[in-house]
C-alpha positions in Angstrom: 108.0 118.0 126.2 107.8 120.1 123.1 106.5 117.2 121.1 103.8 116.4 123.7 102.6 120.0 123.5 102.6 119.9 119.7 100.6 116.6 119.8 98.1 118.0 122.2 97.6 121.0 120.0 97.1 118.8 117.0 94.6 116.7 118.8 92.6 119.7 119.9 92.6 121.1 116.3 91.6 117.8 114.8 88.7 117.4 117.4 87.4 120.8 116.4 87.5 119.9 112.7 85.5 116.6 113.2 82.1 118.3 112.5 83.6 119.8 109.3 85.0 116.4 108.2 81.6 114.8 108.9 79.9 117.3 106.6 82.5 116.8 103.9 81.9 113.1 104.0 78.2 113.6 103.7 78.7 116.0 100.7 81.0 113.4 99.1 78.4 110.8 99.5 75.9 112.7 97.4 77.8 111.7 94.3 79.3 108.5 95.7 76.9 106.6 98.0 79.6 104.4 99.3 81.0 107.2 101.4 77.9 107.1 103.6 78.1 103.4 104.1 80.2 101.9 107.0 80.5 105.4 108.3 81.0 104.0 111.9 84.4 102.6 110.8 85.6 106.1 110.1 85.1 106.8 113.9 86.9 103.6 115.0 83.8 101.4 115.6 84.6 98.2 113.7 82.6 95.2 112.8 82.3 92.7 115.6 83.7 89.8 113.5 87.1 91.4 112.9 89.8 89.5 114.8 92.4 91.1 117.0 96.2 90.7 116.7 98.4 90.3 113.7 99.5 93.0 111.3 97.7 96.1 109.9 98.8 97.4 106.5 97.4 100.7 105.3 96.8 101.5 101.7 95.0 104.8 101.2 93.3 104.1 97.8 93.3 102.0 94.7 96.8 102.8 93.5 98.4 101.9 96.9 96.4 98.7 97.1 97.7 97.7 93.6 101.2 98.7 94.6 101.1 96.6 97.7 99.8 93.5 96.0 103.1 91.7 95.8 104.1 92.6 99.4 100.7 91.4 100.8 100.9 88.2 98.8 104.3 87.4 100.1 103.3 88.4 103.7 100.3 86.0 103.5 102.7 83.2 102.4 105.2 83.9 105.2 102.6 84.4 107.9 99.7 82.1 106.9 98.4 81.9 110.5 98.6 85.7 111.3 95.6 88.0 111.1 96.4 90.5 108.3 94.2 93.6 108.3 94.3 95.8 105.2 92.9 99.3 105.7 92.0 102.0 103.2 90.4 105.4 103.1 88.4 105.3 99.9 85.5 103.0 98.9 87.2 102.3 95.6 90.3 101.2 97.6 88.0 99.0 99.7 86.5 97.4 96.5 90.0 96.7 95.2 91.1 95.0 98.5 88.1 92.6 98.2 88.7 92.0 94.6 92.4 91.2 95.0 92.5 89.3 98.3 88.9 88.2 99.1 88.8 86.7 102.6 92.5 86.1 102.8 92.7 89.4 104.6 90.3 91.3 106.8 89.4 94.8 105.8 88.1 98.0 107.3 88.6 101.8 106.9 91.3 103.5 108.7 89.7 105.8 111.3 89.9 109.6 111.5 93.0 110.7 113.3 91.3 111.8 116.5 92.1 110.5 120.0 88.8 108.7 120.6 88.5 107.2 117.0 92.1 105.9 117.1 91.7 104.5 120.6 88.5 102.6 119.6 90.3 101.3 116.5 93.4 100.1 118.3 91.4 98.6 121.2 89.5 96.4 118.8 92.3 95.2 116.6 95.3 95.2 119.1 97.9 94.7 116.3 101.5 93.6 116.8 102.6 95.9 114.0 101.3 98.6 111.7 102.7 99.3 108.2 102.1 102.6 106.5 103.0 103.6 102.9 104.8 106.5 101.3 103.7 109.7 103.1 100.9 108.4 105.3 101.9 110.2 108.5 99.0 110.3 111.0 100.5 111.8 114.2 97.7 110.7 116.6 97.5 107.1 115.3 101.3 106.8 115.2 101.7 108.3 118.7 99.1 106.0 120.3 100.5 102.9 118.5 104.0 103.8 119.8 102.7 104.2 123.4 101.1 100.7 123.2 104.3 99.1 122.0 103.0 98.4 118.5 105.8 98.0 115.9 105.7 100.8 113.3 107.1 100.5 109.8 106.9 103.1 107.0 107.5 101.5 103.6 108.1 102.8 100.1 108.8 106.1 101.8 108.4 109.1 99.5 109.1 112.7 100.3 109.0 114.9 97.3 110.3 118.5 97.3 106.7 119.7 97.3 106.0 117.7 100.5 109.2 118.8 102.0 108.2 122.5 101.6 104.9 121.8 103.4 106.4 119.5 106.1 109.2 121.9 107.0 106.5 124.3 108.2 105.2 121.6 110.4 108.5 120.1 111.4 107.7 120.5 115.1 105.0 117.8 114.6 106.1 115.8 111.6 109.7 115.1 112.5 108.9 113.6 115.9 106.1 111.6 114.2 108.6 110.1 111.7 110.9 109.2 114.5 108.2 107.2 116.2 108.6 104.6 113.4 110.9 101.7 114.2 112.0 101.8 110.5 111.6 104.0 107.5 112.2 102.3 104.2 112.7 104.8 101.4 112.0 104.3 97.6 115.3 105.9 96.6 118.4 107.8 97.7 116.7 111.1 96.9 113.8 110.3 99.2 116.2 109.0 101.9 118.1 112.3 101.8 114.8 114.3 102.1 113.8 112.3 105.2 117.2 112.9 106.8 117.0 116.6 105.9 113.6 116.8 107.6 115.2 115.4 110.8 114.6 111.7 110.6 117.0 109.6 112.7 119.6 108.1 110.3 119.6 104.8 112.2 115.9 104.4 111.4 116.1 105.1 107.7 117.1 102.8 104.8 116.8 102.7 101.0 114.9 99.5 100.0 113.6 100.4 96.5 110.1 101.0 95.1 107.5 98.3 95.6 105.6 99.7 92.6 108.1 97.9 90.4 106.9 94.5 91.8 104.0 94.1 89.5 103.4 91.0 87.4 100.9 89.4 85.1 99.0 86.5 86.7 96.4 84.2 85.3 93.6 86.4 86.5 95.0 89.4 84.6 95.5 87.2 81.5 91.9 86.0 81.7 90.6 89.5 82.1 92.7 90.7 79.2 91.2 88.0 76.9 87.7 88.9 78.1 88.2 92.6 77.3 89.8 91.9 73.9 86.6 89.9 73.0 84.6 93.1 73.3 86.6 95.0 70.6 85.5 94.0 67.1 88.0 94.3 64.2 91.8 94.8 64.5 92.1 98.5 65.5 94.8 100.8 66.8 94.0 101.6 70.4 94.9 104.6 72.5 94.4 104.1 76.2 94.2 107.3 78.3 94.3 106.0 81.8 93.6 107.3 85.4 92.1 110.5 84.1 91.1 113.5 86.3 88.8 116.4 85.5 90.4 118.3 82.6 92.4 115.3 81.3 89.5 114.1 79.2 89.1 117.5 77.5 92.8 117.4 76.4 92.5 113.8 75.3 89.3 114.4 73.2 90.9 117.5 71.6 93.9 115.4 70.7 91.7 112.5 69.5 89.9 114.9 67.1 93.3 115.6 65.5 94.4 111.9 65.5 91.3 110.4 63.8 92.0 112.6 60.7 95.0 110.3 59.9 93.9 107.2 61.9 90.1 107.0 61.3 89.7 103.6 62.9 91.6 104.6 66.1 89.7 103.6 69.3 90.1 105.8 72.4 89.7 104.0 75.7 89.1 106.4 78.6 89.7 105.1 82.1 88.7 107.7 84.8 90.7 107.5 88.0 87.5 107.7 90.0 84.6 105.7 88.4 82.0 108.0 90.0 83.0 110.6 87.4 82.0 108.3 84.6 78.6 110.0 83.9 80.3 113.4 83.5 82.9 111.9 81.2 80.3 110.2 79.1 78.3 113.4 78.8 81.5 115.3 77.7 82.2 112.7 75.0 78.6 112.7 73.7 78.4 116.5 73.6 81.4 116.4 71.3 79.6 114.0 69.0 81.5 110.8 69.6 79.9 107.4 69.5 80.5 105.9 72.9 80.2 102.5 74.6 80.3 102.1 78.3 82.1 99.1 79.7 79.3 98.6 82.3 76.8 98.1 79.5 78.7 95.0 78.4 78.0 95.9 74.7 80.4 95.2 71.9 82.7 97.9 70.7 81.8 97.8 67.1 83.7 99.5 64.3 81.4 102.5 64.3 82.2 103.3 68.0 85.0 105.7 68.6 85.3 105.7 72.4 85.1 102.9 75.0 84.6 104.3 78.5 85.8 102.0 81.3 83.5 102.9 84.1 84.3 99.8 86.1 86.9 99.1 88.7 90.1 97.1 88.6 90.4 96.6 84.9 93.1 99.1 84.0 96.1 96.7 84.1 94.6 94.2 81.6 93.3 97.1 79.5 96.9 98.3 79.0 97.6 95.0 77.3 95.2 96.0 74.5 96.8 99.3 73.8 98.9 100.5 70.9 100.0 103.4 73.0 99.1 104.5 76.6 98.9 108.0 78.1 98.8 108.3 81.9 96.3 110.9 83.3 97.0 113.3 86.1 100.1 114.4 84.3 98.5 117.5 82.7 97.7 119.3 86.0 99.0 119.6 89.5 97.9 116.0 90.3 101.4 114.8 89.6 100.7 111.8 87.4 100.0 108.1 87.9 102.0 104.9 87.7 103.5 104.5 84.2 104.9 101.1 85.2 101.6 99.3 84.5 101.7 99.8 80.7 105.5 99.3 80.9 104.8 95.8 82.2 103.1 95.0 78.8 105.9 96.6 76.8 103.6 99.4 75.7 104.8 102.8 74.5 103.9 105.5 77.0 103.3 109.2 76.6 102.7 111.5 79.6 102.1 115.2 80.3 104.6 117.6 81.8 103.9 116.9 85.5 104.9 113.5 86.8 106.1 114.8 90.1 104.7 111.7 91.9 107.1 109.5 90.0 110.3 111.5 89.8 112.7 108.6 90.2 110.7 106.3 88.0 110.5 108.9 85.3 114.2 109.5 85.5 114.9 105.8 85.0 112.4 105.5 82.1 113.9 108.6 80.5 117.5 107.3 80.8 116.5 104.1 79.2 114.4 105.9 76.5 111.3 104.1 77.6 108.8 107.0 77.8 107.8 110.2 76.0 107.1 113.3 78.1 105.6 116.5 76.9 107.7 119.6 77.6 106.6 121.9 80.3 105.1 125.2 79.1 103.9 127.5 81.8 101.6 129.4 79.3 100.3 126.4 77.5 96.6 126.2 76.8 94.4 123.1 76.6 94.5 123.4 72.8 98.3 123.6 72.8 98.8 120.6 75.1 96.3 118.6 73.0 98.2 119.5 69.8 101.5 118.4 71.3 100.0 115.2 72.7 98.4 114.3 69.4 101.8 114.9 67.6 103.6 112.5 69.9 100.9 109.8 69.8 100.7 110.0 66.0 104.4 109.5 65.7 104.2 106.3 67.8 101.1 105.0 65.9 102.8 105.5 62.6 105.8 103.4 63.5 105.7 99.8 64.7 109.5 100.0 65.3 109.0 103.0 67.6 106.2 101.2 69.5 108.4 98.1 70.0 111.6 100.1 71.0 109.7 102.3 73.6 107.9 99.3 75.0 111.0 97.1 75.3 112.9 99.9 77.0 110.1 100.5 79.5 109.8 96.8 80.3 113.5 96.6 81.0 113.2 99.3 83.6 110.5 97.3 85.4 112.4 94.1 85.5 115.7 95.6 86.5 114.2 97.3 89.6 112.1 94.5 91.1 112.6 93.0 94.5 111.6 95.8 96.9 108.6 93.9 98.3 110.8 91.0 99.4 113.3 93.4 101.1 110.4 95.2 102.8 108.9 92.0 104.1 112.3 91.0 105.5 112.5 94.2 107.5 108.9 93.7 108.8 109.7 90.1 109.9 112.9 91.3 111.6 110.8 93.9 113.6 108.4 91.1 114.7 
């Protein structure tokens, strides 16, 4: 009864917020036009051609789509006749779905979590099962799915201490929502313990590993790697700063200014996490006097160019293969960092900022194996200070081929030793079905 009251309150609050969400979507669409396209899908009204039945897998954005690549590929092999629907929230995630899977899956946006939007969505697709990832807990969607007898699976379950602090305040809603899942598969023992501490049913929870380790280099990636390499003239040292957010580029450019004093032919490749920020990043680089080439221009990166701005989507993984050293963005602020396993797959040395809270267990494993360099946390550190420390670590790596090889080999070993979560996850899904 208490849960029903809590859910009813949540539904009323969400309904009241719908006009606000609508306005936010419109504001977002000013910079990114894709947010005003297919807007009806956000309200549960899906294209007529979408087929009902089968399995829905939700991947919020680009990172989640990439992480689920191995799982989805194996699912398509095991269930070739089933309708697989892959949903996202962001347009960039949508583009990545189409790029990776084409017409092998059907795709739409996940609806807003209101009663009517969810009802329209489920009425159209009528899935046998829904698969959510990490901390995607949508009380209304999960409740209605449960009421309709749809199997629910939470995979790669992640519950950080930060999330725990927030969810504990909403335990009256979140805990019953978690216990609507038929199974909760956790990344690690730490995450498993956090789910149990939040009140998750022990019989529903299991440690299955992290699907983000299940990355591989296929022929498509190899072809793209070769294509990208063809744009860079001369044999140059390359520093890739990947998945950057606002503020990361300033730190990287300050560090780059120090590095080019000793490595004048160093090429900086900047890869914004959100391509729609590319114009702002380009302006920032040019204001500081750097010679810039944008990937979308398809111009060669000649020896007089200092920065290559990757303003395209889906080319980060093959770009890592070109690097002498890689730095992951989002680790210099409260974002919490991005996946360091992608450069590790290519045996590349990795340097990250002090905040990698999104990858606590991965970072621990990489640190134990001496496969990553992380800047020390300094509460009073300025942008200049962080840039100085970053340049110092990157310079030490660029100066030593042995260091590059050792760090890269150690990181790669962590990847290979932890693979297999996708297969275990698929086994659990097939068991539910």
